[in-house]
C-alpha positions in Angstrom: 24.3 -81.5 -2.8 21.0 -80.0 -2.0 18.1 -78.2 -4.0 16.2 -75.9 -1.9 12.9 -74.1 -2.5 14.7 -70.7 -3.0 16.7 -72.3 -5.8 13.6 -73.4 -7.6 11.9 -70.0 -7.0 15.0 -68.2 -8.5 15.2 -70.6 -11.3 11.7 -69.6 -12.3 13.0 -66.3 -13.4 15.2 -67.9 -16.1 13.8 -68.7 -19.5 15.0 -72.3 -19.6 12.9 -73.2 -16.5 9.7 -73.0 -18.4 11.0 -75.6 -20.8 12.6 -77.9 -18.2 9.9 -77.9 -15.5 7.8 -80.6 -17.4 11.1 -82.6 -17.7 11.8 -82.3 -14.0 8.2 -83.5 -13.2 8.6 -86.2 -15.7 11.9 -87.5 -14.1 10.3 -87.2 -10.6 7.3 -89.3 -11.6 9.4 -91.9 -13.3 11.7 -92.4 -10.3 9.2 -92.2 -7.5 6.2 -94.1 -9.0 6.9 -97.8 -9.1 3.3 -98.7 -10.4 3.1 -96.2 -13.1 0.9 -97.4 -16.0 1.4 -94.5 -18.5 2.2 -90.8 -18.8 2.0 -88.2 -21.4 4.3 -85.3 -20.6 5.6 -83.1 -23.5 9.0 -81.8 -22.6 11.5 -79.2 -23.7 10.7 -78.3 -27.4 7.4 -80.0 -27.2 6.0 -77.9 -24.3 4.4 -75.5 -26.8 1.9 -78.4 -27.7 -1.7 -77.5 -26.9 -3.5 -79.4 -24.2 -2.6 -80.2 -20.6 1.1 -80.3 -19.5 0.7 -83.9 -18.4 -1.7 -86.8 -18.1 -0.6 -89.5 -15.8 -2.1 -93.0 -15.0 -0.9 -94.8 -11.9 -1.9 -98.2 -10.4 -1.1 -97.4 -6.8 -0.9 -94.0 -5.1 2.3 -92.5 -3.9 2.9 -89.4 -1.8 2.9 -87.1 -4.9 1.2 -89.2 -7.7 -2.4 -90.2 -6.9 -3.9 -93.5 -7.9 -5.8 -93.5 -11.3 -5.7 -90.6 -13.7 -4.3 -87.3 -12.9 -4.1 -84.1 -15.1 -1.2 -81.7 -14.5 -0.6 -78.0 -15.3 2.7 -76.4 -14.7 4.1 -72.9 -14.7 6.8 -70.4 -13.6 4.7 -67.3 -13.5 5.6 -64.6 -11.0 2.0 -64.6 -9.7 1.5 -68.4 -9.2 -2.0 -68.2 -7.8 -3.3 -66.2 -10.7 -1.7 -68.5 -13.1 -3.2 -71.5 -11.2 -6.7 -69.9 -11.4 -6.4 -69.4 -15.2 -5.2 -72.9 -15.8 -7.8 -74.4 -13.5 -10.6 -72.4 -15.2 -9.5 -73.4 -18.7 -9.3 -77.1 -17.9 -12.4 -77.2 -15.7 -14.5 -75.6 -18.5 -12.8 -77.5 -21.4 -11.4 -80.8 -20.2 -9.6 -82.9 -22.8 -11.6 -85.6 -24.5 -11.8 -88.9 -22.6 -11.0 -87.1 -19.3 -13.8 -87.6 -16.8 -13.3 -84.9 -14.2 -15.0 -86.7 -11.4 -12.5 -89.6 -11.9 -9.4 -87.4 -12.4 -7.1 -85.6 -10.0 -6.2 -82.1 -11.0 -2.6 -81.1 -10.0 -1.1 -77.6 -10.4 2.7 -77.3 -10.2 4.7 -74.0 -9.8 8.4 -73.3 -9.3 7.4 -70.3 -7.2 6.9 -70.1 -3.4 3.4 -69.8 -2.2 2.5 -68.8 1.4 0.9 -71.6 3.5 -2.3 -69.4 3.7 -2.5 -68.8 0.0 -1.7 -72.5 -0.9 -4.3 -73.8 1.5 -7.0 -71.4 0.6 -6.6 -72.1 -3.1 -6.6 -75.8 -2.5 -9.6 -75.8 -0.2 -11.6 -73.5 -2.4 -11.1 -75.6 -5.6 -11.9 -78.9 -3.8 -15.1 -77.4 -2.4 -16.2 -76.8 -5.9 -16.3 -80.6 -6.4 -15.5 -80.4 -10.1 -12.6 -82.9 -9.9 -12.0 -86.0 -8.0 -9.3 -84.0 -6.0 -7.4 -80.8 -6.6 -3.8 -80.3 -5.5 -1.2 -77.5 -5.7 2.6 -78.2 -5.6 4.7 -75.2 -4.9 8.5 -74.8 -4.6 8.5 -76.2 -1.0 6.5 -79.3 -2.0 8.8 -79.8 -5.0 11.9 -79.5 -2.7 10.6 -82.4 -0.6 9.8 -84.5 -3.7 13.2 -83.8 -5.3 14.9 -84.8 -2.1 13.3 -88.3 -2.4 14.8 -88.8 -5.8 18.7 -88.4 -5.5 19.4 -89.1 -9.3 16.9 -86.4 -10.2 18.4 -84.0 -7.7 21.9 -84.7 -9.2 20.5 -83.9 -12.7 18.9 -80.7 -11.5 21.9 -79.6 -9.6 23.9 -79.9 -12.8 21.2 -77.9 -14.6 21.4 -75.1 -11.9 25.3 -75.1 -11.6 25.0 -76.2 -7.9 27.9 -78.2 -6.5 27.3 -81.9 -6.7 30.3 -83.0 -4.7 31.7 -81.9 -1.3 28.2 -81.5 0.6 26.0 -83.7 2.4 22.8 -83.0 4.5 23.2 -83.6 8.2 20.2 -85.8 8.2 21.6 -88.0 5.5 25.0 -88.2 7.3 23.3 -89.3 10.5 21.4 -92.1 8.8 24.7 -93.7 7.6 26.7 -92.8 10.8 24.2 -94.3 13.4 24.3 -97.9 11.9 26.6 -100.5 13.4 26.9 -104.2 12.9 25.1 -104.7 16.2 22.3 -102.2 16.6 21.4 -98.7 15.5 22.6 -95.9 17.7 19.9 -93.5 19.0 20.3 -89.7 19.4 19.6 -89.9 23.1 23.0 -91.6 23.6 24.8 -88.5 22.5 23.0 -86.4 25.1 23.8 -88.4 28.2 25.2 -86.1 31.0 25.4 -83.2 28.5 22.4 -81.1 29.5 24.4 -77.8 29.8 26.1 -78.3 26.4 22.8 -79.1 24.8 21.2 -76.1 26.2 24.0 -73.9 25.0 23.8 -75.4 21.5 20.1 -74.7 21.4 20.7 -71.1 22.5 23.2 -70.6 19.7 21.0 -72.2 17.1 18.0 -70.0 18.0 20.3 -66.8 18.0 22.0 -68.0 14.8 25.5 -67.7 16.4 28.5 -69.6 15.3 29.8 -72.4 17.5 33.2 -74.1 17.9 32.6 -77.5 19.6 35.3 -79.9 20.7 34.7 -83.6 21.1 36.8 -86.7 21.0 36.3 -86.7 17.2 34.8 -84.7 14.5 32.0 -87.2 14.0 31.0 -87.1 17.7 30.5 -83.4 17.6 28.4 -83.6 14.4 26.3 -86.4 15.9 25.9 -84.4 19.0 24.5 -81.4 17.0 22.0 -83.8 15.3 20.9 -85.2 18.6 20.3 -81.8 20.1 18.2 -80.8 17.0 16.4 -84.0 16.9 14.7 -83.5 20.3 12.9 -80.2 19.0 9.3 -80.1 17.8 10.6 -77.8 15.0 13.6 -80.1 14.2 12.9 -80.1 10.4 13.2 -76.5 10.3 16.8 -76.8 11.6 17.7 -80.0 9.9 16.7 -78.7 6.4 19.3 -75.9 6.9 22.2 -78.1 8.1 24.9 -79.0 5.5 28.3 -80.7 6.1 30.9 -79.2 3.8 33.9 -81.0 2.7 36.1 -78.5 1.1 36.8 -74.7 0.7 35.4 -74.3 -2.7 32.1 -75.7 -1.8 32.1 -73.8 1.5 32.6 -70.5 -0.4 29.6 -71.4 -2.6 27.2 -72.1 0.3 28.4 -69.0 2.2 26.8 -66.9 -0.6 23.4 -68.5 0.1 21.1 -67.7 2.8 19.7 -69.1 6.2 22.1 -72.1 6.3 23.9 -74.0 9.1 27.2 -75.0 7.6 29.3 -77.7 9.2 32.9 -77.6 7.7 34.8 -80.8 8.3 38.1 -79.5 6.7 40.6 -77.0 8.1 38.4 -73.8 7.8 39.6 -70.8 9.8 38.1 -67.8 7.7 36.0 -65.3 9.4 32.2 -65.6 8.8 30.9 -62.5 7.1 27.8 -64.2 5.8 24.4 -64.4 7.5 24.7 -68.2 7.7 25.6 -70.0 10.9 28.8 -72.0 11.1 29.0 -75.1 13.5 32.7 -76.0 13.5 33.6 -79.4 15.0 37.2 -79.5 16.5 39.6 -82.2 17.3 41.0 -82.4 20.8 44.3 -81.1 19.5 42.9 -78.1 17.7 44.0 -74.8 19.4 41.1 -72.8 18.1 38.9 -71.1 20.7 36.2 -73.5 21.9 32.6 -72.6 22.8 31.5 -76.0 23.9 33.5 -79.1 25.1 32.1 -82.5 25.1 33.1 -84.8 27.9 32.4 -88.5 28.1 29.3 -89.4 30.3 29.5 -91.4 33.4 29.5 -95.1 32.7 26.4 -95.7 34.8 24.5 -93.1 32.9 25.8 -94.5 29.6 24.6 -98.0 30.7 21.2 -96.7 31.6 20.8 -95.1 28.1 21.8 -98.3 26.4 19.2 -100.2 28.4 16.6 -97.7 27.3 17.5 -98.6 23.8 16.5 -102.2 24.7 20.1 -103.4 25.0 20.1 -106.3 27.6 21.4 -105.2 31.0 24.5 -107.5 31.0 25.5 -106.2 27.5 24.8 -102.6 28.4 27.2 -102.9 31.4 29.8 -104.5 29.3 29.6 -101.9 26.5 29.7 -99.0 29.1 32.8 -100.4 30.7 34.7 -101.4 27.6 33.8 -98.0 25.9 34.4 -95.9 29.1 31.3 -94.0 27.9 33.1 -92.8 24.8 30.8 -93.0 21.6 33.7 -93.5 19.3 35.0 -96.6 21.1 31.4 -97.9 21.4 31.0 -97.7 17.6 34.3 -99.6 17.1 33.0 -102.3 19.5 29.7 -102.6 17.8 31.1 -102.8 14.4 34.0 -105.1 15.1 31.9 -108.2 14.9 33.6 -109.3 18.2 31.2 -111.2 20.5 31.2 -109.9 23.9 30.9 -112.7 26.5 27.5 -112.9 28.3 
């Protein structure tokens, strides 16, 4: 399941978005603001009420909700900056009673995408006027990040937008679960040992948006290798945000109709790719499909050094490297078996 900025931007074209945007913000504030004191957010049939779209009082700042009093205006207008200017002017000239502007943060929310330049220019210009304590603008991209931090809210919105809830997981979320063992957390560098050529080839295909068939000793190893390659990039978030692991054909067909994704099917998917998305297909050793990249186990001495770089004591690093023979799947079993290795 994933809600992207483009989904929010497209949702803004539908009539129900205007009514449900305040409800979305209400749910996000409730879920992500542990020290919330009070909030007034007219939702759904109450959005026609006069006055600001929300007033929030918070005891301790979070990433999206400032400490103290904040006044919120929201919209779905096709010209978000013009809408923001109108709302800002109206609230600045006629603030609600008992609202002290110098002690209140003004926040504008739009479901639309704003360019970085337009967003920054508007934000900086309004803050320079020094009318409010602070002025912020949340567009579709900022909302996407906020929604991602609130899984129950994302699930609710996915239902509202008819986006599949099951059968899909973000690569980044998958890695967070996969890398944990009973002994210590695996680091991406471990997947890259003695695999410089394979890493370079994956990077080349990623940047050219070409499909890849990759064969490792397990499906999980190939997926973890992809994460590890991307993780070393400065622009890694640009790639990770696009990577989705797909569990079934129906979900795959849905996401093939979307744009600019890197899809990772973990079921038997052999259909040709006519979409503009990239497909990263992990293969089992027995799969006869044409392979672009093959992952071989690293040398044990290299594997040992990488473990030492993860602060694993030398004697244990040597033992793990020997017992696993440099194979990441065997290592995971060793680390999760609760079996004590003799010192």
